[in-house]
N, C-alpha and C positions, 0 to 999 in steps of 0.2 A: 668573441673570446676564444682564445686557443684552448685546446683540450688540456694542455698542461696546466694552464692557469685556472681553468674552470674546475679542475679536479681539486677542490679544496681539501680533500681528505689527505691528511698526512703531508701536505705541501704548504710551504710557507716561504716568506722572503728570507734573504740571507741572515738578517739580524735575528729573526725568529729561530732560524736553524741553529745559529750559534748558541742561542740561549738553550735550545733543546739539548745540544751537545754537552753543555756544561752540566745540566741537570741529570742527563742520562749517562753520566760517566760510567764506563763499564770496568769490570775487573777481569783479569785472566789468571786463572789458577791462584786466586787470592791477592794478586798484585793489581793495584789501581793503575790505569793507563790513561795518559793525558789524551783528551779527544783531539782528533785530527781536524784541521781547518775545514770549514764548510765548502761545498761546491768543488769537490775533488776533481771531477771529470767534466765540469760544465763547459760546453762548447767543443769538446774533443770527441773524435770518432773512436770506435773500438780499435785498439792497437794491434789486434791479433795478426792482421795481414801485413804489418809493418815492422815486426820484431824479427830478430835473427832466428836461425833455424833451431838452435838449442832452446831458446826461450819459447818458441812455438811448440816444440815437441814436449818440453817439460812443464808447460803451462806456467812458467815463472812470471809471465806478463801479468798474471792475476795477483801477484804478491802485494803490490802497493794498495790495491783495493782491499785485500784481506786485512791489511794493517788498519785501514779506515774502519772496516766492519768490526774489528775486535776492540776498537777504541770508543765507538759510539754507534747508536742506531743510524742506519743509512737514511738519506733523503734522496729524492729523485735526481738532484743535480750531482750526486756522487756517481751516477752511472753514465757510461759513455754513450754518445749518440750512435744510432745505427748507421751503418754504411748503406749505400744505395741498394746493394744486392739483397738486403734484408727488409727493405721498406715495403709496406703493404701495397702501395700504388703500383710499383713495378711488378710485384708478384701477381696482383690481380689482373693487370693488363695481359701478362703472359698466359695466365690460366684461362682467361676468357678467350683469348685468341686460339689456344689449342683445343679447348673444349668445343667452342662453337664452330671450329673447323671440322669437327666430327658430327655436326648437326646439319640437317638439310637447310639450304639457304632460306627457304620460306619460313623456317622456325627460328632463325637467328634474330638477335636484336638488330634494329635498323642500321646502326652504325657499323655493324659487322657483316652486312649483306653485300653481295656483289651489286654493282650499280644497276644491273638489269632486273634485279629482283626487288619487289616491294610495291608500295602504292604507286599508282600512275600519276597521282597528284603532284603538281609542281611545288617545290618548297624553296624558300629563300635561304641562302647560306647563313643568314644571321639568326635563323630560328634555333633556339636552344631547347625547345620542348622535346621530351622523350618521344621517340618514334618506334615503329615496329609493328606493322600489320602482320599478325602471325596466325598460323593455323591453330585451331582449338586444341588445347592440350588434353590428351586422354590420360586421366589419372588412374584408371583401373580397367580391367577387362582386357581381352586380346582380340586382335584382328578386327578393329573397328574401322569402317569407312569414314574418311575425313575429306571434305571438299574444301579446297582453297577458295576463299570467298572472293579473291580477286581474279584468278586466272581460270578457275574451274578445274584445275588439275586434281586428279584423284591420287591421294597418297596412300601407299600400302604399308600397313603396320604389321608387325609380327616377324618372327625369325625367317620365315620363308618368303615374306613379302606378299602373301596371298591375302585377299580380302575375305571377310566373313561377315555375315549378318546375323550371327547367333545372338539371341537376346540375352542380356545380362541377367544372371540368376542370383539367388541368395548366396550360393557358394562363391560366386565371383566377389561379392561384397566382403566375404570372409578372407578371400585370397587376393587382395589388391597387389598390384605390381609393386615391387620394392626397388626396381631398377628399370630405366628406360629400355625398351626393346629396339632391335635394329629396325630401320625404316628405309624404304626405297623412295627415291624421288628422281624423276627424269632418268631412270635406268641406272642410277647409282645407289649403292647401299651405304648408309651412314649408321655407325654403331652407337652413337650418342653416349660414348663411354667416358665418364668423368675420371675413372681410375687411370686410363691411358693418357688422358690430358694432364693429369697431375704428374704422372711419370715423366712426361715430356717437359714439364715445367722445371723439375728439379733433377733431371736425368743425370747430369754431370756430377752434381754433388752427391746424389744417391749412390751411384755406382763407384765413385772414388772412395766413399765410405765403405762400400762393400768390399773393395779390394783391401782396405786396411783390415777389415774383419777376416778376410781370407788369410792374410799374413798372421793375424793373431791365432786363428784356429789351427793353422799349419804348425806353428811353434808349440801350441798347447797339445796338439794331438801326437806329435812326434817326441815329446819330452820323455814319455815312458821308455822309449828305446835307449835313451842316454842313461836313464835311471837303471835300466837293466844292465847296461855295461858297468855301471858303478857296483851294482849288487854282485855281478859276476866277478868283478875284480876283488871285492871284499871276500867273496866266497873262496876264490882261489887262494888269496892270501891267508885266510883262516885255515883252510885245509893244509896248505903248505907248512904253516907254522905249527900245526898240531899233527903232523904226519908221524906215523910209527917208524921205528928204525927198520930200514930196508924197504920201506914202502915207496913205490914210484909215484910221485906226484909232480905235475907240471909246475915249472917255476913261474910265479906270477910276474906280471910286467912291473916296471919300475914305479917308484913312488911318484915320479913326475907324471907318469901316465894317469895315475889316479887323480892327482891334482888337476891335470889338464881337463879330464872329462868332468870333474866337479865344477871347474870354472866354466866349461861349455854349458852345463846345465844351468848354472847361475846366469850366464849371459842369455840363454834362451828364455828363462823366466823374466829377466829384466826387459828384454826387447819385446817379449809377448805382452808385458804389462803396458809398455808405451803404446804398442799398436792397439791394445784394448781401449786405452784412454782416448786415443784419437778417433777410433771407430765409434765409440759411444757418444763422444761429443758431436761428431759429425752427423750421426744419426739423429740425435735429439734436436740439433739445429735445423736439420732438414724437416723434422716434424713441426718445429715452431714456425718455419717459413710456410709450410702447407696450411697450418692453422690460420696464419695471418691472411693467406691468399683466399681461403674458403670464407672467412668472415667478411673480407672485402668484397668478394664477388656476390655474396648473399646481400650485402648492403647495397651494392649497385643494382641488383635485380629487384630489390624491394621497392625502389622508387619508380620502377617501370611496370610492376605487376598491374594487371587489369582488375576490375571489380570481381569478375568471375573467378580469376585465379586466386584472389584474396579470400574467396570463400573456402578454398582448399588450403592455401598457405596463409593461415591466420597469423595474427601478431604473435600468439603463443608459440606456434610452430616455427616462425621465423626466429624468435628469441632462442628456441631450443636448437635451431640450426647453428647459431653463432656461439652458443654456450656449450652444449653437450656434443653435438655432432662434430663441430670443428675441433673440439678438444680431444677427440679420439685420435686425431692426426699426430698429437704430441709424441706418443710412444709407438704408434703403429709404424711410422716411418723407420724407426730403429728396429723394432721387433720383426718386421717383414724380412730383414736379413737373416734373422735367426731361423726362419723356415727353410733356408737352404744351408746355412752355415752349420747349424747344429746337426741336421741329418748327415752332412758331410763329415763332421767330426765323428759321428757314430760309425759311418762306413769306414773311415780311416782306422778307427779303433778296432773294428772287426777284422780288417786286413792284417793289422799288426797282431791281433789275437791269433789269427790263422798261422802267422809266422811263429808265434810263441807257443801255443798249445796244440797246433795242428788242426785236424778236422773236428776235434771236439768243439771248436768255436762255432761250427756250423749249426750245432744244436741251439746255441744262443741266438744265432742269426735267424733261425726259423721262428723263434719266439718273437723276435722283433717284427718279422714279416706278418705273422698271424695277427698281431695287434693293430696293424694299419687300418683294416676295414672298420674295426670298432671305433677307432679314433676318428675316422672320417664321418661315421654316423653321429658321434657325439658333436663333432664340429657343426654339422648341419642343424642339429637340435639347438645348439647354443645360438646360432644365427636366428632361428625362429623365435626363441624366447626374447632375444634382444629386440627384434622388430616389434613384437607385441608390447614390450615394455616401453619402447620409445613412443609409440602411439599414445599410451596412457600418460606418459610424461608430457607430451604435447597438450593434452586436454587439461592436465593439472596446472601447468604453467599458464595456460590461457585463462583458466578460471581464476587463478591467483591474480593475474593482471586486472581482470574485471573487478574482483573484490577490492583490490587496493585502489582502483580508480573511483569506485563508489563507496569508499569506506565511511564517509561522513554520514550518508543516509543509512547505510547498513547498521551503524551504531545507533543512529537516531531511532530506527525502527526495530532495534534489537534482533537483527537477522543473523548475528554471529553464529548461533548454534546451527541454524539451517545450513548456511554456507560452509561451516566447519564440518558438518556431516558429509557434504558433497566432496570436499577436499579429502576427507578421511576415506571415503569410498574409493576415490581415485588412487590414493596412496595404498589402500589395502589391496586393490587389484594389482598395483605395481609390485607389492611385496610378494604376491603369489608367483609372479613371473621371476622375481629375484630369487625366490627359494628354489624354483626349478633350476635356475642358472647355477645356484650354489651347489646343488646336488650334482649337476653335470661337471662343474669345475672339480669337485671333490673326486668324482669317479675318474676324471681325466688325470688328476694328480696321482691317484692311487695306481692307475694303469701304468703311468709313466714311472712310478716308483717300483712297481711290481716287475715290469719287463726286464730291467737290467739285473735285478736281484735274482729273479727266476732264471734268467739266462745264465748268470754266473753259477747258480746252484747246479743246473743241468750240465753246464759245460765241465765243471770240476768233477761232478759225479761220473760223467762220460769219460773224462780224462783218467780218472782213477780206475774205472772198470775196464778200460782198454789196456791196463797193465803198466801205466806210467807211474813213476815215482813222483810224489808231490815235492819237487825240488823248490826250495825257498825262493831262489831268484826267479824261476819261471812262474810260480804261483803268485808271488806278490807283484810281479810285473803285470801278470794277467789281472790281478785284483785292481791295480791302479788303472788299467785300461777299462775295466768295468766301471770304476768310479768316474773315469772320464766320459763314459757313455751315459752313466746315470745323471750327471749334471745337465747335459744337453736335453735329455728326456724330461727333466724337471722344468727346463726353460720353455720347451715346446708348448705346454698347455697355456702358459702366460702369453706366448706369442700368438697362439691360435685365438685366445680370447680377445687380445688387443686388435688383431687383424679382422676378426669377425665383427667387432664393434665398429671399426673404421669402415668396413664393407657396408654395413647397414647404414651408417651415417652418410657415406658417400652416395648411396642410392637415394636417400631422402633428399639430400642437397641437390642431386642431379635432376630429380623430378621438379624441384623448386626452380632450378635454372631453366627448365623447359616450359615453365608456366606461361600462359598468355600474357602479353604486355598490352599497354594501352592501345586500343583499337582506333583507327582513323584519327591520328593526331591532327589537330587543326593546323593547317599551314598558315604561315605568316607572310603577308605580302606588304612590306612597308610602303609601296607606291600605289596600293590599291585605292579605288575610289572611296570605298566605305571603310569605316573603322571595324564594323562587324557585319558579316554577311552570312546568313544561314538559310538554306532552302532544302528542306527534307524532313525526315522523321528520325527520331532517336528512341533508344530503349535502354533501360538498365538491363544488365545481363542477368540471367536466370538466378533466382534466389535459392539458397540451400533449403532442402526439405527439413522438417523438424528432426531434432536429435532423437535417437532411439534409446538414449540412456534413461533408465527409470529413475525417478526421484526417490531416494531412500533417506529418510530423516531419522537419525538415531538420537536418543535422549541426550547423551553427553552431559555428565555431571561435572560441575566445577570448572568448566572451560568450554571453549568453542568446539573442541574435538573430544572432550571427555577425558577422563583419566585412564591411562593405559590403552589397550587395544580395543577396538569395537568388538562386540560379542561375535563369536564364531557362528557361522550359519551351518545348519545341517546339510547333508547331501541332498535331501529332498528340497530344501529351500533354494539351494544353489541351482538345482535342476529346473525348478519352477521359474527362477529368475532368468535362466538361460533361454527357456522356452518363451518367456514373455518378451525378451529382447528380440528373439527370432520373429515372433509374431509382429512386433512393432516394425521390425525391419522390412518384413513383407508388405505391411500396410504402407510404409513409406515408398517402397519401390513401385507399388501398384496405385499409389495415389495419383490423381490427375495433376498435371504439371501446374505450378504456380505461375500465373501470367505476370511478368514484371511490369512496373509502371513505364509508360511510354509517352513521348511527345509526338503528336501527329501533325503532319502538314505545316511545319514551321516555315513561315515566309517572312524573312526579316532582313532589312538593310538599315543599318544605323549610321547616319552621317558622322563624319569626324567632328569632334569638339562638342557634341550634343550632350545634354543632360537628360537621361532616360530613366523613367520610373516604371518598375514592374509591380503591378498590384493584382489582387485576387484573393479569393477566400482561402482558408487553410486547406492544404491538400490539392490546390488547383494546378500546381506544377511550376511555381515561381522559382524555387531553388533548383529544381531539375533543369529549367531552362538555362539558368546560369551555369550549372555544371556541364550542360551540353555545349555551351559556347566555349567553355574552357577545355573541352575535349575529354571530360571524365565520363560522359555517357557515350554509348556506342551509336555511331551514325549508321542507321539501317539503310537509308537511301538518301540520295541527293548529295549536296556538296556544301562546304562552308569554309570560311577563312577569317583570319583576323588581320587587321591592317597595321598592326604594330605590337610592341611588347605589352604585357598585361600585369596588373596587380590585383590582389584579391583579399577581400575581407570576408572570412568564413562566418557562417551562422553562429558558431561557437568560437569566440576569439581564441586564437592560438598564440600562446606566449612561451618564449624560450626561457630556460633557466640561465639568465644572463643579466647584464646590467640594463637599465632602462634605455641608455644610449644605444647599446648593441641591438636591442629589440626594435628600435626605430630604424636604425641604419640598415639592418638586415644584410650585412655584407657590403654595403655601398661605402664609398669614401666619404669622409666627413666634410660637409660644407656648412659653415656656421649660418650663413644667410638662409639657405634652404631649410636647415634644421629648425631655426627659430620660426620660420614661416609655417612649417608643419606643426610645431608645438602650439602655435597660436591658433591655427585653423582648427585644431582638435581640442581646444580648451584645456590644455595640460599645463599652462603656465603656473597657475596657483598650486597645483599638486607638486610640481617640481620644486618650486620655491620653498615649500614646506618640508621637503625631504632633507635630512642632514647631509646626505651625500649627493643630493641633486640628481643629475642624469647618470651618475655613477652608482646609484643605488642598485643593489642586486635584487632581482625579482626571482622569487622562489619558483619551484617546479609548478607548472600550470598556473602561474600568477597567483600563488596562494597568499602572498602578503599584500596584494592590492585588491580593490573592490571590483565588482563586476563591471561597473561603469568605467573605471579606470582601465581595466583590461581592454574594453571595447575601444577606448580612445587611443590607447597605445597602439593597438593593432591598426586602427584607422590612420594614425600618424605614420606608421610604416608605409602604407600605400601612398599617402600624400608625399612623403619624402622621396620615395623611389621615383615619382614623377613619370611613370610609364604612360604610354599612349592611351591604353584602355584600362579602366578601373572598374572592377566588379565589387559591389558592396551588398552583402546579403544581410539585410535587416540590422544595420549597426545602431539604429535609433532605439531599439527595444530595451537596451540595457542602461539607458541614461534618463535623467530627469527631463522635464518639459523644457526648462530654460536652456539646458545644455543641448538638447535636441535642436532647438532653434538655432543655437550658435553653430552647431555642426552643419546643419543644412546651409546656413549662410556661408560657411567655409567651403562646402562643396560647390556652391553656385558661384561665389565671387572670390574664392581663395586661390591658392597656388594651382589648383587643378582646373581653373575656369576655362582654359584652352584645351583641356584634355577631354576624352570621351569618358563619361561617368554613367554607369548603369547601377541603379539603386533599387533594391527590393525593400519595401516598407509597408507597414500597416497604418502609418501616420498619413492619412489622406490629405491633411492640410498641406503636404509637400507638393501635391499634384500640380497646383497652379504655377509652380516655378519650373516645371519640366518642359523641355523642348519636345519630348515625345513620351507618350504614355502607352504601355502595353498591358492589356488586361487578359489574364489567364483564366480559363475555365476548363476543367477536366482534361488537362494536358494539351490544350490547343490555345492558340492566340485568338481570343474571341473578337478583339478589336484593338486597333492601334491608331494613334493620331494625337493631336494636341488636346489640351484640357478643354478648350472651348468646343472643338469639333465633337469630342466624345460626349460631352454633356448634352449637346444639341441633338444627338441621335437617340437619346433615351435607351441606350443599350446596357451592357453589363456594368460599365463603370457608373452610369447614372443610378442603377439599382443598388450598387454597392455604396454609393454616396448617400442614397436615401436611407439605407439601413444604418449607416454610420450616424447620420443626423438623428435618427430615431433613438438609437442607443444613447447618444450624447444628451438628448433631451431628457431621457430618463435618469440622468445623473450618473451613468455608468461610463466607464472607459475600458477599452480593451487593448492590451498590448501583449501580443503573443508572437511567438516565433513560428516559423513555417515548416512543420515536419511533413514535407511533400512525400517523403519516403523515409523508411528507417535507414538513414545513412549516417555514418560516423563523421568525425571531423575531417577525415580524409576523403569524404565523398564516396565512400564505398558501401555497397549493400552489405547488411549485417546478417550474421547467422542467427539461428534461434537463440543460442546462448547469449549472443550480443544483445538481442532484443530484450531478453529477460532481465539482464542487468542494466540496460538502458533505462528501464522503468525506474530503477533506483536513481540513476543519474538525473532523470527528469524531475523527480521529487527533490533531488539536491538543488537543482537549478531553481525550482519554485521556492525552496527555502531561502536561497540567496536573494531571489527577487523580493521576497516579502521580509527578509531579515536585513542582512548587511547591504543588499542592493537598494533598499529603501532609503538608506542614508549614504548613498554613493558619494554625493557631492558635499557631504557635511562632516567627513571624518578625516580630513587631511591632517589636522593638528595631531590627532591621536596616531595616525599612520606615521607621521614624521618621527614621533618618539620611538616607534618600533624599530627605527633604523639605528638606534644607539649602539655603540660598540658591543655592549653586553648582550644584545638581542640578535642572535644569529638567524639569518633567513634560512640557510641550509646548513645543518650541522655537519661538522667534519666527521668522517667515518672514524670510529674508534680504532685504535691501533695499539696492541700490547707490545711491549719490548722485553727483551731478555728471553730466557728459555721458556718453553711452554710449561705452564705450571703443573705441578703434580696433581692439583685439584682437577685439571682437565682430564688427565689420564684416569683418575679415580671416577670422575663423572661418566667418562666413556665406558668404563667397565661396569659401573652400576646401571648404565642405560642398556646394557645387554640383557637385563632382566634379573640377573643374580651373579654374584661373584663366583658361584659354583660353575657357571658356564666357562669362565676364564680358567679356573682350576682344571676343568675337565679337558679342554683342548690342550692346555699346557702339559698335563699329565700324559696325554696321548703322544704329543711331540717328544717329550722326554723319553718315554718308553720306546718310541720308534727309533730314536737316536741310540738308545742303549742296545736295542736289538741289532742295529747295523754295526755298531762298534763291537758288540759281542760276537757277531758273525766273523768279523775280521780277526779278533783274538782267537776264536775257535778254529779258524782256518790255519793259524800257526800251530795250534795243538795237533790238528789233523796232519799237517805236513811232517811233524816230528813223531807222530803216533805216540804222544806223551801221556795219554790217558790209559792206564793199565786196564786190560780186560775188555777194551772196546773193540768191536769189529768194524769193518768198513761201513756196514749198513747203519751202525749206530752213529758214526760220524756223519754220514749222508743225511740220516733222518733229522738230527739236531740242526745241522746246517740249513736244511730246507725249512725246518720249522721256524727258525729265527728269521729267515727271509720272508716267510709268509706272515709272521707276526709284524714285521716291519711294514708290509704292505697294508695290512688291516688297520694298524695304528695310524699310518699316514692318512688313509681315507677318513678314519674317524676324526682325527685332529683337524684335518683340512675342512671337513664338512661342518664340524662344530664351530670352528673359527669363523667361517663365512656366515654361518647362520647367526652366530652371536653378533657379528659385525653389522649385519643388516637389521637385526633387532635393535641394536644401538642406534643405527641411523634412523630407523622408524620412530623410536621414542624421542630422539633428539629433534627430529622434524616436528613431531607433535608438540613438544615443549616449546620449540621456537615459534611455531605457528600460534600456539595459545598465547605465548608472551607478546607477540606482535598484535594479535587481536585484542588483548587486554590493555594495551597502552591507550592513553588519551589521544584524541584527534590531533592535538598540537604536535605530537611526535611525528605523525604522518605528514603534517604540514612542513616539517623541517627535514624530512628524510626522503630523498628521491626514490621513486618507485623502482627504478632500475637497480638501485642498491639492494632493496629488499628482495627483488626477484633473483638477483645474483646469489643472495644468501640462501634463499629457499629453493633454488633450482641447481645452479652450477655447483655450489658447495655440497648440496645433498647428493648430487651425482658422484662427487668425489668420495663421499662417505659410503655410498652404495657400492661403488665399483673399484675405485683405486685404492682406498685405504685398506680394505681386507687383503688385497693382493700384496701390498707393501708389508703389512704385518706378517703375512704368511712367509714371504721371502726373508724378512728380517729374523723371525723366530727360527726358521729352518737353518739359516746360515749361522746364527748365533749358537744354536745347539750343536751344529756341525763343528764349530770351532771348539766348544767345550768338550765334545766327544773326541776330537782329535788330540786336544791337550791331555785328556784322560788316557787315551791310548798311548801317547808318547811317554807319559809319566809311568804307565804300567810297564812298558817295554824297556825304556831307558830313563830312569828317574833323573839322572844328572843332566841328560840332554833336555829334559823338560824344563829345567831352570831357565833355558833361553827364552821361554815364553814370558817371563817376568818383564825384562826390558822391552820385549816386542809388544806386549799389551800396553805397557806404559807409553811407548812411542805412539801407538794408535790412539790411546786416550787423549794425549796432548794434541795430536793432529785433529781429532774429532772436536775437541773443545774449541780449538783455534778456528777451524773453518766453519763449524756449525753456527757460530755467532753471525757470520756473514750470510750464509745460505738461508738461515731462518728469517733474518730481517729483509733480505731480498724477496723471499717468498711472501712475506706480509705486505710489502709494497706492491708486489705483483697482484695480489688478491684485491687490494684497494683500487688500483688503476684498471683492473679487469672489470670491476663494478662500473667504472666510468664509461667503458665501452657500451655496456648494456643500457645504462641510463641515456646516453646520447642516441643510441640506436632506437630505443623506445620512444624518445622525444621526436625523432624524425618520423617514425611510423604514425604518430598521432597528428602530424601536420602535413601529410603528403599532398593534399589538395592545394594548400598554400605554397608548398615548396615547388610543385609543378607549375602553378600559375605564375610564380615569379621567375620560373626558369632557373631555380637554384639547386637543381638536383646534383650537379657536379660539386657544388660547394659543400653540400651536406654529406655527400659521399667522402669528399676529402677530409671533412671534419671527423668523420668516423675513422677514416684511415689514419689520421694524425693521432687519434686516441689509441688506435691499435699499436702504432709505432712507440708511443710513450710507454704503454704496458709492456711491449716487447723489449724495451730497454732493460726493464727489471727482469723479464723472463730469460733474456739472454744470459744475464749474470747467474740466475738460478741454475741454468743448464751448465754454464762454464764451471761453477763451483762444485757441481756434482761430480766432476771428473778430476778434481785436484786432490790426488792422494799419492802416497809413497809405497812403492813395491816392497814387500817384506822378503822377497826372494834373496836380496843381498845379505840377509842375516843368516843364510845357510841352512834353512829348514828344507832339506832335500830328501828326507826319507820317504818311503813308499806312500803311506797314507797321508803324510803331512804335505805332500806335494799339492794336494787339492787346495790347501790353505793359501797358496799363492794367488788363486783367483778369489777365494772367499774373503781373505783379509783385505784385498784391494777393493772390494765392493761393500763390505759390511758397514764401514763408516758412512759411505755414501747412502746405503739403504736406510740406515737409521736416520740420517738427515732427511731423506725423503719421507720416512714415517713421521718425523717431527713436523715437516712442512705440511703434510696432510692432516696431522693432528691440530695444526693451526686452523684448519677448516672446522674441525670439531669445536675448537675454541671460539671461532666466529659464530657458529650456529648456537652454541650454548649461551653466548652473550645475549642473543635475542630472547632466550628463554628467561633471562633474569632482568628484563626491562622493567622499569617501574610501572606497575599497573595503575589503572584508574580505580575509582571506588568499587567496592565489592558489588556483585550483582544483587545480592540479597543479604539482609541483616536480620537480627532478631527483632529489630524495631519496625520491620516492614509492616505496612497496613494489611488488614485482612483481604482475602481474595474478593470479597464483595465490594471493596473500595475501587473506584469512587462511586458514590451513590448518584451523583449528577455531574454534568459536564461544566461545572463552574471553575474559573481560574482566578487566582488572587496572587498578585505580586506586591510585596511590601518592602520598600527601600532596597531593591535588588541591585547589587553591583556585580557585573560579570566581565571577565577577561577571556580572550582566546587562549592566552598562555600567561604564566605567572610573570614573565618578563616583559609583557606587553601592557600598554595602558588600557584602562577599562573602556568597554564599549557601551555598557549600560551603567549609569551612575545614579544610584538611589531611585530606581524606577518603581513606581507604585501604580497599580491599576487593578480593577476587578471586572470580570466578564461573567455575567450570570448564565445559568444553564439555559440553553436554547437561544441565546441572544446572537444576533448577527452583527458583527462589528466590521466596519469598512475603514 
C-alpha cells in the first residue's frame, strides 16, 4: 500500500473530497465563496521552474492555489508533485555519498566501500542482504585503540591521530562526544564531518540563496544614504523658503531632483523586498531538502544497524533523530546566512555612520566589539543545554514508545501512575534544561537590544561633547542607521539558537550514521551444494549495563502524572539524588562485564529441500540458532553461507498496518494460483470468507483487529507465498489450536513449500516424525542431529526430551511455550534494561491473549467479520480542524502558562520597552532643537541614556517572562495530553497508530518548547514596533499618519486571504508527518523479518515515499510564507518609518507562522480532551479490606472490545471458588 493511500488521515477519494468541499464551504471577509473542484494539482509537478521570470519573482504562480485554499480546505491532491531535485531518495543518495566519502573506508557501509575493502568472503551478485563488516564504533571517550577484525589494522582516533590507553572515568561518562572526531586510516585523515557533507549536498542552492541575501542586505544597508539625501534636500528647501531678508542661503535643487531621489528610495525598497522574498524562500526550501535527506539517511541506516549499535541508537533515539534533530534543519539552513549577512549589515552601517557623524561612531563600534566574547560564551552554554536536553528527550520518547506498546497490560495492572511518574521525571529534568536555555536566550536578546541603543547613546553624547551641532538630517540619518543595526542584532540570537540546535542535532545524527552495521552478513551462493551451511561459533553482541536512573514514584492525584507540577525538591534532595546517580554510575562502570549468550561449535549442513525441526528446552538456543543463520548474530569464528533467498516467520508474528492481501504479498506481484495455495496451506480460507472485505480487509497496527492465531497464519502465508528457497519458522504452532496446528504441519510438509528447505522451531514434538533432519539444542550447542529414528535409538538428548514430554502428557498437562533464548525483541536485537522492564509487561499481555482471545482463535471469525462493517473503522482517521485556530486554543494556551498574569506581565514589559525606544526617538528630536527650556546638555544625555537602559532591562524581562511562560504552557499541555491519552480506553489505542501518538507527544511538544516561544517573541516585538512607529508618525505628522489606515487594511485583507491556505497546508503537513513516524516505527519493529526477506530497500523507499508526500504539503507551507506585498510603494519613507518596509513585509508571515505553531497547541490540547474511561475511584468503591477471598463470579456477562464491535462474551456465567485451580 502506498504511503499516500495508507495515510487515511484527512485523505479520501475524489467523491468524498467533493463532499467535504461542499460542507466546508468557506467565506472571505463575510462573502461565501464557491468551492473549487477537487484534485487541483493531481498529477502535476511544481510549476515554479516552468513559469516566466516575473511570475517566478513575484510568486504569482501561487495565485491559483490560493484561490483553492480560500474557497475550501485543502486535500493532498491539491498540492503539486515534487520535482526530482526535491525527492528524498535523490537527496539521501547524495548525502550518503558525500558523508561516507569523509569516513574511513573500513567504517563505510558495504555498498559504499572500495572493492578492496571489506570481508574477504565471496558474495553472489544476487544477494540483497545488508552488508558492512565495520569497525566497532566508539560512542564516547577519546583516543581509544580500535582493531579492525578483518585486517588487523590499528585505527587511530582523536584530533592528533595518537593512540591512548587511558581508562574511561566517570567524568568521561558525563562528557560524551557530541560529534565524531577526526580519524586516521592508512595514513589519511578523515574528518567524518556531516556538516561539510550537507554543505556539499546543497551547496549550489545554499550559496545562490546567499547571493540573493547579499543583494537584499546591500539595498537595505545603503537606503539610509538616500534618505539622508532626501532629508538634506528638505532641509535646504525649508531653510531657503524661511530665509531672512538679505540672508545668504544656497538655492535648493529642483523639484525633479527631490522626486527622483524619492523614486530611487522607493525602487530600492521594492527591489529589496523582492530579493528578501526570494532569499527567504530559497533558504527555507534548502532546509526542507536537508530535513528530507537526514530523515532518509537515518531510515537507511536503521535497517543496517547491528545489535550492539542498537543498544546505543535505540528506537526512541532513532525516532528523535527523524523528528526533532532533522526538524532543526528547517530554519537553520536559512538562519545560517544571517550569521554573516547581519554582521555585514552592522559593519556597513558602522561605515556609513563614520561618514555621517565622524569618529563619534567609533565609540559605538567599540561597544559592539566588547560584546562579542560574551555572546560567544552564551553561544557555547546554549549548545551545552541543548545537548543535555536532547538526551533527556531521547529517554522520554523511548519510554513513551514502550508504554504505548504495552498499554493493554499497563492498564490491566493499573501501572499508569508508576509510568506516569517516570515520564514526569524525564519531563521535569527536560524543563530544568529548558529554563536554563530560556535565561540564556533572554540574556542574549537583552544584550543584542542593549548594544545598539547603548552605542547610539554614547555616539550621540560623544558627538555633542565634541562640539557638533545636532543637525536633524545628520542625527536622524544616524538614528536610522542605528535602527538598521538594531534589527540585525535582534536576529542574531535567533540565528545562533537555530544553528546551535542544528549543530547538536547533526552531531547526534552523525554518530548514528557511524554506528556498527550487521557484522558478517551471510553470503548467498545459489549454486552451493547445501541450502544452509554453518561451521563456527556465534555470539550476541555485549548487552547494555543497567540504567543508572533512579526510580522515583510520585503519588500523582487524579491522573497518571498528577495535577500540576510534581513537588519541587530541596537542594539537599537534589544533591543526594545526584550523588546517588554518581554512585550507581561508578558501580555500573566497575561491574564485571555481562557475558552475552553464545552458540558454540556449530557444525551444520542442511541439504536442499529438506524439512528440518529444531527442538530443545526453553533457553537452549533454538531461536538464537535461527537468528545466527539469518545473520543477526555475530560470527565469532568459522564461516557460513545460504544457498538461496530466505523467508522468516518471527517468534512474535509481525503484521503490517495494511490490507490482508498486502500483508501476504509483502511486496511481491500478485499470482492468483500461488495466493490461493498459500491461503489454503495456512488454513486462512474460512477466515477470509467471513470478512466483509475479504483479502482487502485492513489489518490494524500490530494486527490489533485479528486474533493471535490469525496473525500467525497470515505471517506464515507470507513466507509460503514468497516461495523463497530457505524458510525459517520460529515456533509458528504455539499460537494456534491443535487441529489448525496439524493442518499447518501438513501444509509445510506437503504444501507449496514441499520442494523448499524448511527449518522449523517447535515444542510440538509430535511433528518430529515428519522431519528429514532433527537438531537438538542444549546450552547453545548442537547436542545431536539426525533422523527421528536415529536419535531415538541413541537414547540421547532427544530421547530424554521425548520421555519428559510423554510423562507430562500422561499427567494430563500440555505445554505450549515460546522460546525466550535471550531477551531479544521482534527485530532480533538485544534489549536494554528498560526494554526488559517493559517486556515483562508485554509477556503478561501475550499470556492474557493466549488465555483470553487466543483460546478462541479459531471460533471468532463470525464476530470478526462483523467488525469490518463500514461503521467500525480499524484505524481512525487523524482529526483535522478546519478554519482559523479557535480563540479557545489561545485562551487555553494562556491559561496553561499558569496564570493570565504571566501574559499580562510580559506584554507590559514589551509595551513599556517599545514606549522607551519610541520616547528615545522623540526625545532625540527635542535634543536636536534644544526645545526644552532650562535643560543643559547633561540633562539631555542623562534622560536619553536612561531611556536606552530602560529599554534594555524591559526587553530582558519581557523576553525571559515570555519564554518561561511558554515552556510552562508546554509543560502543562504535555501533562494534560499525556493524562488524556492514558485515561482513554484500550479501544482508542487499538484504533490509533503509535506513531501518531508519538508524533503528538514528541515532535509537537518540541515545537511548543522551542519554536512557538520564538515565533511569539518575534511577532509581539514586530507588532509593537509597528504600533510604536504609527504612534511616532501620528505624533510628528498627524495627517501623514492617516496613510496607515489603508495600509493596515491592505495588510489585513492580505493576511486573511493567504492565512486560509497556509493554515490548512500546515494542518495537512502535520497529519502526513505523523505518517512518516508511524511507518518508520513499524519498520523498526520488524527489522529481522525485513532483513530476512531482503526487503530493506523496499521499506526504505516506503519511508521515502511518505517523506515526499509530507513534503508536498511542506513545500506549500514554505512557499506561502513568502507571498506578501511590499508596503514601500505606498510612500512611507520618513526616517523611523523606513524600518516598517521590513517589518510590514514580515509581520503577516510571522503571524501565520504563529498560527501554524498554535495548530500544534491545538493538536496537543485535543489529546487532553479525549473521552476518558470510567473513573479510577468512586464513592461506591468497596473498602480497602475487599476482597476477603479470591472468589470470582460472572453472571450473564456480555463484553465487547469496542462499542461498535460485536460482543465476544455473550451472557457468560461461572463461579470460581477461593483457592480453586481451574484448567
